[in-house]
Steps between C-alpha positions, in 0.01 A plus 500: 500500500401768755606526862234326711654572843340755732815714477435538127166675563483874433228751579298613201443864408295678766637280780815528710706256706828310501558241228376167630303664781142616536382787281283789619287725282614859455273725704261749341698795360807288427598273212770264378530446127760222496527136603738424786594620845481876439300720734176679424543866408276802544323607182669800338347848512191531284420131540325270747414136566162399643568129540706276722750306293527765227764445232462853361353841584230696318506874419296727725162569339420846365394725787745335742874521576772329702836665568845358575473582870140380537432304818192352338542193279197614300448796271320788671205689357562857390349741754162669466395615157840440339489149346709611205809276523583257223557128538825424681529839677783522752426829674202680653593795278382301199148520645496872425646504150272508201532610144230764548645684799862466599687657786222514754685430824662763718668348803741778602471809721527732199469445131285529196286260309311487177292258306791388283303545181728774366321624186322168442125480548347269757333180391118522510348450847834515681462496876824651630580502870795632696652403832656782699648340810819657634638329812396648836271757334233660718367734234549518126480815289458483123568800278397472136721696263277399211192288460372459147162357409304478179166673488208250494748211523654498849296477816 
């Protein structure tokens, strides 16, 4: 038959503590998926836990992200008008990647950028946006070497 002594007690998933001792629920943002005296761990990048006593983590919802170095236990919303990230995103850069317009971040002092479409047409009603944000920039100059539009199609 089973061990009925207090020392035979083990914390269930989502709770931590020494075998035979009191168990405490994992705090929000942490989880423990096994029975026993293991400690609660931080959810991996791209995942979060909203509940105390969580035995698993859930993927970040589309339009949010959570990186490896994130101080927040919760997934963060993509900034501004860029809720493009897919479920389980691990980096803020995923907020700016879409199938319609790729390569629309310029974060260096000098460089070039394009829409990433190559010779492929845009999907109908694409709303492409770019972030040009070099560190310590006071002014930004943009020189267009080419800018192609289709008559009666692009506005």
